[in-house]
Backbone of each chain as nested JSON, in Angstrom:
{
  "chains": [
    {"id": "A", "residues": [
      {"number": 1, "name": "MET", "atoms": {"N": [0.875, -1.17, 0.007], "CA": [-0.004, 0.009, 0.033], "C": [0.919, 1.158, -0.033]}},
      {"number": 2, "name": "LEU", "atoms": {"N": [0.612, 2.132, -0.852], "CA": [1.356, 3.387, -0.948], "C": [1.118, 4.223, 0.258]}},
      {"number": 3, "name": "ALA", "atoms": {"N": [2.199, 4.841, 0.776], "CA": [2.016, 5.752, 1.879], "C": [1.345, 7.042, 1.279]}},
      {"number": 4, "name": "ALA", "atoms": {"N": [0.393, 7.616, 2.036], "CA": [-0.276, 8.805, 1.592], "C": [0.747, 9.967, 1.584]}},
      {"number": 5, "name": "MET", "atoms": {"N": [0.683, 10.805, 0.671], "CA": [1.649, 11.9, 0.548], "C": [1.219, 12.922, 1.665]}},
      {"number": 6, "name": "ASP", "atoms": {"N": [2.173, 13.359, 2.462], "CA": [1.766, 14.266, 3.544], "C": [1.573, 15.687, 2.928]}},
      {"number": 7, "name": "ASP", "atoms": {"N": [0.968, 16.508, 3.752], "CA": [0.619, 17.859, 3.255], "C": [1.9, 18.676, 2.914]}},
      {"number": 8, "name": "THR", "atoms": {"N": [3.006, 18.477, 3.615], "CA": [4.192, 19.115, 3.36], "C": [4.73, 18.824, 1.972]}},
      {"number": 9, "name": "THR", "atoms": {"N": [4.695, 17.592, 1.607], "CA": [5.202, 17.144, 0.325], "C": [4.31, 17.801, -0.814]}},
      {"number": 10, "name": "ARG", "atoms": {"N": [3.023, 17.761, -0.565], "CA": [2.048, 18.3, -1.611], "C": [2.383, 19.794, -1.775]}},
      {"number": 11, "name": "ILE", "atoms": {"N": [2.598, 20.498, -0.801], "CA": [2.811, 21.901, -0.881], "C": [4.115, 22.177, -1.579]}},
      {"number": 12, "name": "GLN", "atoms": {"N": [5.129, 21.494, -1.26], "CA": [6.435, 21.737, -1.872], "C": [6.35, 21.408, -3.403]}},
      {"number": 13, "name": "THR", "atoms": {"N": [5.64, 20.381, -3.663], "CA": [5.467, 20.036, -5.174], "C": [4.778, 21.155, -5.861]}},
      {"number": 14, "name": "ALA", "atoms": {"N": [3.714, 21.717, -5.254], "CA": [2.971, 22.809, -5.904], "C": [3.829, 23.954, -6.075]}},
      {"number": 15, "name": "ASP", "atoms": {"N": [4.664, 24.28, -5.101], "CA": [5.551, 25.502, -5.239], "C": [6.568, 25.275, -6.449]}},
      {"number": 16, "name": "ALA", "atoms": {"N": [7.041, 24.045, -6.512], "CA": [8.024, 23.799, -7.611], "C": [7.392, 23.86, -9.001]}},
      {"number": 17, "name": "ASP", "atoms": {"N": [6.132, 23.632, -8.987], "CA": [5.453, 23.734, -10.382], "C": [5.085, 25.136, -10.755]}},
      {"number": 18, "name": "PHE", "atoms": {"N": [4.931, 25.99, -9.699], "CA": [4.512, 27.289, -10.021], "C": [5.647, 28.107, -10.614]}},
      {"number": 19, "name": "ASP", "atoms": {"N": [5.322, 28.7, -11.908], "CA": [6.273, 29.473, -12.519], "C": [6.03, 30.955, -12.284]}},
      {"number": 20, "name": "GLU", "atoms": {"N": [6.815, 31.521, -11.487], "CA": [6.535, 32.966, -11.079], "C": [6.771, 33.866, -12.275]}},
      {"number": 21, "name": "SER", "atoms": {"N": [7.398, 33.487, -13.38], "CA": [7.616, 34.316, -14.468], "C": [6.451, 34.333, -15.311]}},
      {"number": 22, "name": "TYR", "atoms": {"N": [5.468, 33.442, -15.137], "CA": [4.242, 33.389, -15.953], "C": [3.443, 34.592, -15.715]}},
      {"number": 23, "name": "ASP", "atoms": {"N": [3.055, 35.278, -16.777], "CA": [2.329, 36.481, -16.65], "C": [1.339, 36.458, -17.887]}},
      {"number": 24, "name": "SER", "atoms": {"N": [0.113, 36.345, -17.599], "CA": [-0.844, 36.324, -18.717], "C": [-0.936, 37.618, -19.457]}},
      {"number": 25, "name": "PHE", "atoms": {"N": [-0.545, 38.701, -18.91], "CA": [-0.581, 40.056, -19.521], "C": [0.726, 40.335, -20.268]}},
      {"number": 26, "name": "THR", "atoms": {"N": [0.919, 39.541, -21.278], "CA": [2.184, 39.744, -22.103], "C": [1.703, 40.383, -23.37]}},
      {"number": 27, "name": "ASP", "atoms": {"N": [2.642, 40.653, -24.252], "CA": [2.229, 41.173, -25.596], "C": [1.546, 40.092, -26.4]}},
      {"number": 28, "name": "ASP", "atoms": {"N": [1.47, 38.841, -25.907], "CA": [0.678, 37.864, -26.585], "C": [-0.846, 37.843, -26.246]}},
      {"number": 29, "name": "GLU", "atoms": {"N": [-1.216, 38.751, -25.297], "CA": [-2.558, 38.837, -24.925], "C": [-3.33, 39.276, -26.163]}},
      {"number": 30, "name": "LEU", "atoms": {"N": [-4.343, 38.49, -26.579], "CA": [-5.074, 38.756, -27.771], "C": [-6.257, 39.687, -27.41]}},
      {"number": 31, "name": "LEU", "atoms": {"N": [-6.129, 40.927, -27.802], "CA": [-7.175, 41.924, -27.435], "C": [-8.086, 42.269, -28.667]}},
      {"number": 32, "name": "VAL", "atoms": {"N": [-7.548, 41.966, -29.821], "CA": [-8.339, 42.233, -31.08], "C": [-8.431, 41.028, -31.873]}},
      {"number": 33, "name": "GLU", "atoms": {"N": [-9.586, 40.65, -32.32], "CA": [-9.741, 39.5, -33.226], "C": [-10.604, 39.828, -34.395]}},
      {"number": 34, "name": "GLU", "atoms": {"N": [-10.085, 39.74, -35.576], "CA": [-10.88, 40.077, -36.732], "C": [-11.644, 38.755, -37.123]}},
      {"number": 35, "name": "ILE", "atoms": {"N": [-12.955, 39.047, -37.444], "CA": [-13.828, 37.979, -37.783], "C": [-14.13, 38.095, -39.261]}},
      {"number": 36, "name": "SER", "atoms": {"N": [-13.894, 37.099, -39.973], "CA": [-14.229, 37.137, -41.475], "C": [-15.805, 36.853, -41.61]}},
      {"number": 37, "name": "ILE", "atoms": {"N": [-16.381, 37.799, -42.287], "CA": [-17.859, 37.687, -42.597], "C": [-18.072, 37.566, -44.11]}},
      {"number": 38, "name": "ASP", "atoms": {"N": [-17.008, 37.38, -44.841], "CA": [-17.233, 37.223, -46.237], "C": [-18.085, 36.041, -46.544]}},
      {"number": 39, "name": "GLY", "atoms": {"N": [-19.019, 36.32, -47.5], "CA": [-19.989, 35.214, -47.828], "C": [-21.1, 34.981, -46.985]}},
      {"number": 40, "name": "MET", "atoms": {"N": [-21.258, 35.897, -46.035], "CA": [-22.336, 35.68, -45.052], "C": [-23.674, 36.271, -45.587]}},
      {"number": 41, "name": "CYS", "atoms": {"N": [-23.619, 37.023, -46.72], "CA": [-24.855, 37.635, -47.248], "C": [-25.864, 36.49, -47.582]}},
      {"number": 42, "name": "GLY", "atoms": {"N": [-27.051, 36.745, -47.179], "CA": [-28.076, 35.742, -47.548], "C": [-28.194, 34.687, -46.512]}},
      {"number": 43, "name": "VAL", "atoms": {"N": [-27.314, 34.567, -45.543], "CA": [-27.371, 33.549, -44.519], "C": [-28.458, 33.921, -43.455]}},
      {"number": 44, "name": "TYR", "atoms": {"N": [-29.486, 33.095, -43.218], "CA": [-30.44, 33.349, -42.304], "C": [-30.207, 32.683, -40.947]}}
    ]},
    {"id": "B", "residues": [
      {"number": 1, "name": "MET", "atoms": {"N": [8.169, 38.973, -39.566], "CA": [7.096, 39.644, -38.806], "C": [7.294, 41.178, -38.995]}},
      {"number": 2, "name": "ARG", "atoms": {"N": [6.258, 41.905, -39.429], "CA": [6.456, 43.286, -39.606], "C": [6.46, 44.125, -38.318]}},
      {"number": 3, "name": "GLY", "atoms": {"N": [7.114, 45.309, -38.348], "CA": [7.047, 46.116, -37.184], "C": [5.773, 46.832, -37.103]}},
      {"number": 4, "name": "LEU", "atoms": {"N": [5.558, 47.482, -35.997], "CA": [4.214, 48.166, -35.743], "C": [4.09, 49.271, -36.75]}},
      {"number": 5, "name": "LEU", "atoms": {"N": [2.78, 49.456, -37.213], "CA": [2.541, 50.679, -38.095], "C": [2.282, 51.896, -37.137]}},
      {"number": 6, "name": "ILE", "atoms": {"N": [1.633, 51.562, -35.998], "CA": [1.182, 52.612, -35.094], "C": [2.38, 53.351, -34.464]}},
      {"number": 7, "name": "ASP", "atoms": {"N": [2.284, 54.589, -34.338], "CA": [3.391, 55.329, -33.742], "C": [2.788, 55.96, -32.421]}},
      {"number": 8, "name": "ALA", "atoms": {"N": [3.487, 55.544, -31.324], "CA": [3.065, 55.966, -29.985], "C": [3.199, 57.519, -29.72]}},
      {"number": 9, "name": "ALA", "atoms": {"N": [3.881, 58.148, -30.693], "CA": [4.039, 59.64, -30.58], "C": [3.032, 60.441, -31.398]}},
      {"number": 10, "name": "LYS", "atoms": {"N": [2.138, 59.699, -32.087], "CA": [1.176, 60.34, -32.843], "C": [-0.258, 60.218, -32.213]}},
      {"number": 11, "name": "ALA", "atoms": {"N": [-1.205, 60.938, -32.691], "CA": [-2.525, 60.862, -32.124], "C": [-3.466, 60.184, -33.106]}},
      {"number": 12, "name": "TYR", "atoms": {"N": [-4.367, 59.375, -32.542], "CA": [-5.269, 58.611, -33.423], "C": [-6.674, 58.771, -32.863]}},
      {"number": 13, "name": "ARG", "atoms": {"N": [-7.622, 58.411, -33.682], "CA": [-9.031, 58.452, -33.256], "C": [-9.8, 57.258, -34.022]}},
      {"number": 14, "name": "LEU", "atoms": {"N": [-10.915, 56.956, -33.418], "CA": [-11.714, 55.863, -34.089], "C": [-12.191, 56.443, -35.428]}},
      {"number": 15, "name": "HIS", "atoms": {"N": [-12.081, 55.664, -36.439], "CA": [-12.501, 56.013, -37.788], "C": [-14.039, 56.38, -37.729]}},
      {"number": 16, "name": "PRO", "atoms": {"N": [-14.481, 57.458, -38.393], "CA": [-15.93, 57.796, -38.262], "C": [-16.931, 56.811, -38.941]}},
      {"number": 17, "name": "LYS", "atoms": {"N": [-16.322, 55.898, -39.74], "CA": [-17.248, 54.913, -40.311], "C": [-17.313, 53.598, -39.52]}},
      {"number": 18, "name": "VAL", "atoms": {"N": [-16.698, 53.603, -38.27], "CA": [-16.641, 52.507, -37.422], "C": [-17.804, 52.543, -36.321]}},
      {"number": 19, "name": "ALA", "atoms": {"N": [-18.604, 51.518, -36.223], "CA": [-19.59, 51.453, -35.145], "C": [-19.077, 50.535, -34.14]}},
      {"number": 20, "name": "VAL", "atoms": {"N": [-19.212, 50.854, -32.881], "CA": [-18.79, 49.954, -31.759], "C": [-20.012, 49.611, -30.903]}},
      {"number": 21, "name": "ARG", "atoms": {"N": [-20.24, 48.354, -30.742], "CA": [-21.399, 47.911, -29.983], "C": [-20.928, 47.218, -28.724]}},
      {"number": 22, "name": "PRO", "atoms": {"N": [-21.057, 47.758, -27.502], "CA": [-20.623, 47.132, -26.267], "C": [-21.201, 45.766, -26.04]}},
      {"number": 23, "name": "GLU", "atoms": {"N": [-20.375, 44.802, -25.63], "CA": [-20.689, 43.379, -25.381], "C": [-20.041, 43.088, -23.954]}},
      {"number": 24, "name": "PRO", "atoms": {"N": [-20.52, 42.0, -23.334], "CA": [-19.982, 41.6, -22.082], "C": [-18.489, 41.35, -22.185]}},
      {"number": 25, "name": "PHE", "atoms": {"N": [-18.063, 40.946, -23.302], "CA": [-16.499, 40.654, -23.348], "C": [-15.721, 41.851, -23.731]}},
      {"number": 26, "name": "GLY", "atoms": {"N": [-16.43, 42.93, -24.145], "CA": [-15.735, 44.14, -24.689], "C": [-16.65, 44.852, -25.641]}},
      {"number": 27, "name": "ALA", "atoms": {"N": [-16.383, 44.528, -26.929], "CA": [-17.303, 45.233, -27.984], "C": [-17.053, 44.547, -29.301]}},
      {"number": 28, "name": "LEU", "atoms": {"N": [-18.131, 44.747, -30.162], "CA": [-17.992, 44.364, -31.569], "C": [-17.838, 45.71, -32.273]}},
      {"number": 29, "name": "ALA", "atoms": {"N": [-16.835, 45.739, -33.231], "CA": [-16.606, 46.955, -33.996], "C": [-16.738, 46.641, -35.424]}},
      {"number": 30, "name": "TYR", "atoms": {"N": [-17.515, 47.362, -36.136], "CA": [-17.859, 47.16, -37.546], "C": [-17.53, 48.363, -38.305]}},
      {"number": 31, "name": "HIS", "atoms": {"N": [-16.8, 48.2, -39.449], "CA": [-16.423, 49.332, -40.251], "C": [-17.378, 49.282, -41.506]}},
      {"number": 32, "name": "TYR", "atoms": {"N": [-18.235, 50.327, -41.662], "CA": [-19.239, 50.312, -42.666], "C": [-18.565, 50.655, -44.093]}},
      {"number": 33, "name": "GLY", "atoms": {"N": [-17.408, 51.053, -44.042], "CA": [-16.728, 51.34, -45.288], "C": [-16.117, 50.074, -45.998]}},
      {"number": 34, "name": "ASN", "atoms": {"N": [-15.247, 49.407, -45.221], "CA": [-14.538, 48.143, -45.712], "C": [-15.29, 46.879, -45.254]}},
      {"number": 35, "name": "ARG", "atoms": {"N": [-16.355, 47.006, -44.462], "CA": [-17.147, 45.92, -44.057], "C": [-16.384, 44.866, -43.281]}},
      {"number": 36, "name": "ARG", "atoms": {"N": [-15.413, 45.29, -42.502], "CA": [-14.62, 44.409, -41.657], "C": [-15.278, 44.411, -40.231]}},
      {"number": 37, "name": "LEU", "atoms": {"N": [-15.115, 43.301, -39.55], "CA": [-15.665, 43.102, -38.187], "C": [-14.528, 42.681, -37.251]}},
      {"number": 38, "name": "ASN", "atoms": {"N": [-14.417, 43.469, -36.143], "CA": [-13.514, 43.056, -35.125], "C": [-14.08, 42.903, -33.762]}},
      {"number": 39, "name": "PHE", "atoms": {"N": [-13.647, 41.838, -33.007], "CA": [-13.944, 41.717, -31.625], "C": [-12.948, 42.486, -30.809]}},
      {"number": 40, "name": "LEU", "atoms": {"N": [-13.367, 43.424, -29.976], "CA": [-12.427, 44.027, -29.034], "C": [-12.685, 43.3, -27.713]}},
      {"number": 41, "name": "ARG", "atoms": {"N": [-11.609, 42.522, -27.325], "CA": [-11.825, 41.547, -26.298], "C": [-11.483, 42.026, -24.853]}},
      {"number": 42, "name": "ALA", "atoms": {"N": [-11.516, 43.224, -24.705], "CA": [-11.267, 43.807, -23.332], "C": [-11.962, 45.148, -23.182]}},
      {"number": 43, "name": "PRO", "atoms": {"N": [-12.745, 45.322, -22.074], "CA": [-13.441, 46.552, -21.841], "C": [-12.473, 47.712, -21.808]}},
      {"number": 44, "name": "GLU", "atoms": {"N": [-11.277, 47.498, -21.355], "CA": [-10.284, 48.55, -21.292], "C": [-9.871, 49.006, -22.631]}},
      {"number": 45, "name": "LEU", "atoms": {"N": [-9.835, 48.129, -23.642], "CA": [-9.551, 48.536, -24.921], "C": [-10.575, 49.279, -25.537]}},
      {"number": 46, "name": "VAL", "atoms": {"N": [-11.906, 49.0, -25.314], "CA": [-13.058, 49.64, -25.762], "C": [-12.922, 51.14, -25.267]}},
      {"number": 47, "name": "ALA", "atoms": {"N": [-12.72, 51.287, -23.975], "CA": [-12.589, 52.628, -23.378], "C": [-11.508, 53.377, -24.005]}},
      {"number": 48, "name": "LEU", "atoms": {"N": [-10.288, 52.728, -24.186], "CA": [-9.22, 53.388, -24.776], "C": [-9.369, 53.876, -26.219]}},
      {"number": 49, "name": "VAL", "atoms": {"N": [-10.066, 52.98, -26.999], "CA": [-10.355, 53.392, -28.354], "C": [-11.276, 54.671, -28.396]}},
      {"number": 50, "name": "HIS", "atoms": {"N": [-12.229, 54.654, -27.585], "CA": [-13.102, 55.823, -27.477], "C": [-12.372, 57.136, -27.081]}},
      {"number": 51, "name": "ASP", "atoms": {"N": [-11.384, 56.961, -26.245], "CA": [-10.751, 58.085, -25.585], "C": [-9.494, 58.537, -26.356]}},
      {"number": 52, "name": "LEU", "atoms": {"N": [-9.067, 57.851, -27.363], "CA": [-7.819, 58.036, -28.084], "C": [-7.751, 59.533, -28.595]}},
      {"number": 53, "name": "GLY", "atoms": {"N": [-8.768, 59.894, -29.234], "CA": [-8.753, 61.185, -29.899], "C": [-8.773, 62.386, -28.968]}},
      {"number": 54, "name": "ASN", "atoms": {"N": [-8.908, 62.102, -27.626], "CA": [-8.745, 63.131, -26.611], "C": [-7.381, 63.508, -26.186]}},
      {"number": 55, "name": "HIS", "atoms": {"N": [-6.439, 62.747, -26.661], "CA": [-4.989, 62.876, -26.182], "C": [-4.068, 63.155, -27.277]}},
      {"number": 56, "name": "PRO", "atoms": {"N": [-2.989, 63.856, -27.006], "CA": [-2.036, 64.329, -27.989], "C": [-1.307, 63.134, -28.71]}},
      {"number": 57, "name": "ASN", "atoms": {"N": [-1.206, 62.09, -28.02], "CA": [-0.477, 60.916, -28.728], "C": [-0.954, 59.606, -27.964]}},
      {"number": 58, "name": "LEU", "atoms": {"N": [-0.574, 58.572, -28.546], "CA": [-1.014, 57.187, -28.156], "C": [-0.582, 56.966, -26.668]}},
      {"number": 59, "name": "ASP", "atoms": {"N": [0.686, 57.202, -26.443], "CA": [1.119, 56.959, -25.021], "C": [0.418, 57.745, -24.004]}},
      {"number": 60, "name": "ALA", "atoms": {"N": [0.173, 59.005, -24.33], "CA": [-0.615, 59.872, -23.38], "C": [-1.979, 59.289, -23.16]}},
      {"number": 61, "name": "ALA", "atoms": {"N": [-2.536, 58.646, -24.117], "CA": [-3.963, 57.992, -23.934], "C": [-3.762, 56.756, -23.042]}},
      {"number": 62, "name": "LEU", "atoms": {"N": [-2.702, 55.995, -23.28], "CA": [-2.364, 54.866, -22.384], "C": [-2.225, 55.283, -20.99]}},
      {"number": 63, "name": "ALA", "atoms": {"N": [-1.393, 56.385, -20.818], "CA": [-1.103, 56.801, -19.457], "C": [-2.399, 57.326, -18.666]}},
      {"number": 64, "name": "ALA", "atoms": {"N": [-3.308, 57.855, -19.475], "CA": [-4.567, 58.32, -18.857], "C": [-5.565, 57.171, -18.625]}},
      {"number": 65, "name": "SER", "atoms": {"N": [-5.404, 56.092, -19.273], "CA": [-6.322, 54.957, -19.201], "C": [-6.369, 54.191, -17.964]}},
      {"number": 66, "name": "GLY", "atoms": {"N": [-5.267, 54.216, -17.175], "CA": [-5.223, 53.437, -15.98], "C": [-4.773, 51.97, -16.297]}},
      {"number": 67, "name": "ILE", "atoms": {"N": [-4.488, 51.663, -17.488], "CA": [-4.13, 50.247, -17.883], "C": [-2.606, 50.161, -17.276]}},
      {"number": 68, "name": "GLU", "atoms": {"N": [-2.341, 48.966, -16.693], "CA": [-1.002, 48.702, -16.167], "C": [0.019, 48.817, -17.332]}},
      {"number": 69, "name": "THR", "atoms": {"N": [1.17, 49.352, -17.014], "CA": [2.166, 49.558, -18.089], "C": [2.647, 48.159, -18.632]}},
      {"number": 70, "name": "ARG", "atoms": {"N": [2.575, 47.153, -17.781], "CA": [3.079, 45.802, -18.321], "C": [2.105, 45.329, -19.454]}},
      {"number": 71, "name": "ARG", "atoms": {"N": [0.907, 45.869, -19.509], "CA": [0.05, 45.485, -20.537], "C": [0.086, 46.377, -21.798]}},
      {"number": 72, "name": "TRP", "atoms": {"N": [0.856, 47.475, -21.65], "CA": [0.832, 48.392, -22.848], "C": [1.292, 47.805, -24.096]}},
      {"number": 73, "name": "PRO", "atoms": {"N": [2.266, 46.857, -24.135], "CA": [2.703, 46.227, -25.418], "C": [1.55, 45.616, -26.095]}},
      {"number": 74, "name": "ALA", "atoms": {"N": [0.726, 44.841, -25.359], "CA": [-0.491, 44.154, -25.827], "C": [-1.422, 45.172, -26.388]}},
      {"number": 75, "name": "PHE", "atoms": {"N": [-1.676, 46.207, -25.752], "CA": [-2.574, 47.24, -26.218], "C": [-2.133, 47.937, -27.453]}},
      {"number": 76, "name": "ARG", "atoms": {"N": [-0.796, 48.215, -27.485], "CA": [-0.204, 48.895, -28.704], "C": [-0.411, 47.966, -29.858]}},
      {"number": 77, "name": "LYS", "atoms": {"N": [-0.201, 46.644, -29.542], "CA": [-0.363, 45.661, -30.762], "C": [-1.828, 45.616, -31.173]}},
      {"number": 78, "name": "ALA", "atoms": {"N": [-2.721, 45.752, -30.235], "CA": [-4.123, 45.687, -30.667], "C": [-4.502, 46.9, -31.395]}},
      {"number": 79, "name": "LEU", "atoms": {"N": [-4.027, 48.106, -30.971], "CA": [-4.301, 49.375, -31.675], "C": [-3.682, 49.297, -33.06]}},
      {"number": 80, "name": "ASP", "atoms": {"N": [-2.487, 48.634, -33.157], "CA": [-1.854, 48.591, -34.405], "C": [-2.688, 47.709, -35.41]}},
      {"number": 81, "name": "ALA", "atoms": {"N": [-3.293, 46.701, -34.864], "CA": [-4.173, 45.862, -35.757], "C": [-5.334, 46.623, -36.136]}},
      {"number": 82, "name": "LEU", "atoms": {"N": [-5.869, 47.422, -35.292], "CA": [-7.115, 48.234, -35.721], "C": [-6.635, 49.375, -36.702]}},
      {"number": 83, "name": "LEU", "atoms": {"N": [-5.453, 49.903, -36.565], "CA": [-5.055, 50.831, -37.53], "C": [-4.823, 50.198, -38.931]}},
      {"number": 84, "name": "ALA", "atoms": {"N": [-4.309, 49.015, -38.935], "CA": [-4.085, 48.337, -40.111], "C": [-5.425, 47.931, -40.904]}},
      {"number": 85, "name": "SER", "atoms": {"N": [-6.43, 47.856, -40.075], "CA": [-7.803, 47.449, -40.635], "C": [-8.637, 48.805, -40.87]}},
      {"number": 86, "name": "ASP", "atoms": {"N": [-7.959, 49.935, -40.773], "CA": [-8.541, 51.177, -40.968], "C": [-9.748, 51.531, -39.891]}},
      {"number": 87, "name": "PHE", "atoms": {"N": [-9.598, 50.85, -38.781], "CA": [-10.594, 51.112, -37.736], "C": [-10.151, 52.407, -36.928]}},
      {"number": 88, "name": "LEU", "atoms": {"N": [-8.933, 52.718, -37.043], "CA": [-8.386, 54.015, -36.469], "C": [-7.832, 54.868, -37.591]}},
      {"number": 89, "name": "GLU", "atoms": {"N": [-7.751, 56.125, -37.35], "CA": [-7.178, 56.971, -38.26], "C": [-6.299, 58.043, -37.494]}},
      {"number": 90, "name": "GLU", "atoms": {"N": [-5.244, 58.455, -38.23], "CA": [-4.348, 59.384, -37.57], "C": [-5.132, 60.793, -37.482]}},
      {"number": 91, "name": "VAL", "atoms": {"N": [-4.97, 61.459, -36.34], "CA": [-5.51, 62.784, -36.214], "C": [-4.489, 63.814, -36.851]}},
      {"number": 92, "name": "PRO", "atoms": {"N": [-5.023, 64.538, -37.777], "CA": [-4.131, 65.573, -38.467], "C": [-3.494, 66.418, -37.436]}},
      {"number": 93, "name": "ALA", "atoms": {"N": [-2.306, 66.782, -37.659], "CA": [-1.553, 67.681, -36.733], "C": [-2.075, 69.073, -36.815]}}
    ]}
  ]
}
Protein backbone atom coordinates (compact mmCIF):
# COMPACT_ATOMS: atom_id res chain seq x y z
CA MET A 1 0.00 0.00 0.00
CA LEU A 2 1.38 3.37 -0.94
CA ALA A 3 1.96 5.76 1.88
CA ALA A 4 -0.23 8.83 1.59
CA MET A 5 1.63 11.92 0.57
CA ASP A 6 1.76 14.25 3.51
CA ASP A 7 0.66 17.86 3.27
CA THR A 8 4.21 19.17 3.36
CA THR A 9 5.19 17.16 0.31
CA ARG A 10 2.11 18.29 -1.60
CA ILE A 11 2.78 21.95 -0.88
CA GLN A 12 6.44 21.71 -1.88
CA THR A 13 5.47 20.06 -5.16
CA ALA A 14 2.95 22.78 -5.91
CA ASP A 15 5.57 25.48 -5.25
CA ALA A 16 8.02 23.76 -7.56
CA ASP A 17 5.46 23.70 -10.35
CA PHE A 18 4.51 27.34 -9.99
CA ASP A 19 6.31 29.48 -12.55
CA GLU A 20 6.57 32.95 -11.10
CA SER A 21 7.64 34.31 -14.46
CA TYR A 22 4.28 33.41 -15.96
CA ASP A 23 2.32 36.49 -16.70
CA SER A 24 -0.85 36.32 -18.70
CA PHE A 25 -0.57 40.01 -19.51
CA THR A 26 2.18 39.79 -22.08
CA ASP A 27 2.22 41.15 -25.57
CA ASP A 28 0.66 37.84 -26.59
CA GLU A 29 -2.59 38.86 -24.92
CA LEU A 30 -5.10 38.75 -27.78
CA LEU A 31 -7.16 41.90 -27.48
CA VAL A 32 -8.40 42.25 -31.06
CA GLU A 33 -9.74 39.46 -33.21
CA GLU A 34 -10.88 40.06 -36.76
CA ILE A 35 -13.80 37.93 -37.81
CA SER A 36 -14.30 37.11 -41.44
CA ILE A 37 -17.86 37.68 -42.57
CA ASP A 38 -17.21 37.20 -46.28
CA GLY A 39 -19.91 35.19 -47.89
CA MET A 40 -22.36 35.71 -45.04
CA CYS A 41 -24.84 37.64 -47.22
CA GLY A 42 -28.10 35.77 -47.50
CA VAL A 43 -27.40 33.53 -44.51
CA TYR A 44 -30.47 33.38 -42.27
CA MET B 1 7.07 39.71 -38.84
CA ARG B 2 6.42 43.34 -39.65
CA GLY B 3 7.08 46.13 -37.21
CA LEU B 4 4.22 48.13 -35.77
CA LEU B 5 2.54 50.66 -38.05
CA ILE B 6 1.19 52.62 -35.14
CA ASP B 7 3.36 55.38 -33.73
CA ALA B 8 3.11 55.98 -29.98
CA ALA B 9 4.06 59.63 -30.55
CA LYS B 10 1.13 60.34 -32.87
CA ALA B 11 -2.54 60.95 -32.15
CA TYR B 12 -5.25 58.63 -33.39
CA ARG B 13 -9.02 58.39 -33.23
CA LEU B 14 -11.73 55.93 -34.08
CA HIS B 15 -12.56 56.06 -37.79
CA PRO B 16 -15.92 57.81 -38.29
CA LYS B 17 -17.23 54.85 -40.31
CA VAL B 18 -16.68 52.44 -37.42
CA ALA B 19 -19.58 51.50 -35.14
CA VAL B 20 -18.81 50.01 -31.75
CA ARG B 21 -21.38 47.91 -29.94
CA PRO B 22 -20.64 47.09 -26.28
CA GLU B 23 -20.72 43.42 -25.36
CA PRO B 24 -19.99 41.60 -22.08
CA PHE B 25 -16.55 40.62 -23.38
CA GLY B 26 -15.72 44.11 -24.64
CA ALA B 27 -17.29 45.17 -27.94
CA LEU B 28 -18.03 44.39 -31.55
CA ALA B 29 -16.58 46.94 -33.96
CA TYR B 30 -17.84 47.13 -37.55
CA HIS B 31 -16.43 49.31 -40.34
CA TYR B 32 -19.21 50.37 -42.69
CA GLY B 33 -16.69 51.33 -45.36
CA ASN B 34 -14.58 48.19 -45.73
CA ARG B 35 -17.16 45.86 -44.05
CA ARG B 36 -14.66 44.40 -41.64
CA LEU B 37 -15.62 43.14 -38.21
CA ASN B 38 -13.44 43.04 -35.14
CA PHE B 39 -13.96 41.74 -31.63
CA LEU B 40 -12.47 44.02 -29.02
CA ARG B 41 -11.83 41.53 -26.28
CA ALA B 42 -11.26 43.80 -23.31
CA PRO B 43 -13.44 46.58 -21.89
CA GLU B 44 -10.27 48.57 -21.26
CA LEU B 45 -9.50 48.47 -24.97
CA VAL B 46 -12.99 49.71 -25.79
CA ALA B 47 -12.61 52.63 -23.41
CA LEU B 48 -9.15 53.37 -24.79
CA VAL B 49 -10.35 53.38 -28.38
CA HIS B 50 -13.13 55.83 -27.53
CA ASP B 51 -10.74 58.08 -25.62
CA LEU B 52 -7.81 58.04 -28.06
CA GLY B 53 -8.79 61.20 -29.89
CA ASN B 54 -8.80 63.19 -26.64
CA HIS B 55 -5.05 62.86 -26.18
CA PRO B 56 -2.05 64.35 -28.01
CA ASN B 57 -0.53 60.93 -28.70
CA LEU B 58 -1.03 57.23 -28.13
CA ASP B 59 1.18 56.97 -25.07
CA ALA B 60 -0.64 59.86 -23.41
CA ALA B 61 -3.90 58.00 -23.96
CA LEU B 62 -2.42 54.86 -22.43
CA ALA B 63 -1.12 56.83 -19.46
CA ALA B 64 -4.57 58.31 -18.88
CA SER B 65 -6.32 54.97 -19.25
CA GLY B 66 -5.19 53.44 -15.97
CA ILE B 67 -4.07 50.30 -17.81
CA GLU B 68 -1.04 48.69 -16.17
CA THR B 69 2.16 49.54 -18.06
CA ARG B 70 3.07 45.85 -18.34
CA ARG B 71 0.01 45.46 -20.56
CA TRP B 72 0.84 48.40 -22.82
CA PRO B 73 2.68 46.26 -25.41
CA ALA B 74 -0.45 44.16 -25.87
CA PHE B 75 -2.62 47.26 -26.19
CA ARG B 76 -0.23 48.88 -28.66
CA LYS B 77 -0.35 45.68 -30.70
CA ALA B 78 -4.15 45.71 -30.60
CA LEU B 79 -4.31 49.34 -31.70
CA ASP B 80 -1.84 48.56 -34.46
CA ALA B 81 -4.16 45.85 -35.73
CA LEU B 82 -7.07 48.27 -35.67
CA LEU B 83 -5.04 50.87 -37.54
CA ALA B 84 -4.07 48.28 -40.15
CA SER B 85 -7.78 47.52 -40.63
CA ASP B 86 -8.61 51.23 -40.95
CA PHE B 87 -10.61 51.16 -37.72
CA LEU B 88 -8.39 53.97 -36.46
CA GLU B 89 -7.18 57.03 -38.27
CA GLU B 90 -4.39 59.42 -37.52
CA VAL B 91 -5.51 62.78 -36.21
CA PRO B 92 -4.14 65.52 -38.46
CA ALA B 93 -1.58 67.69 -36.72
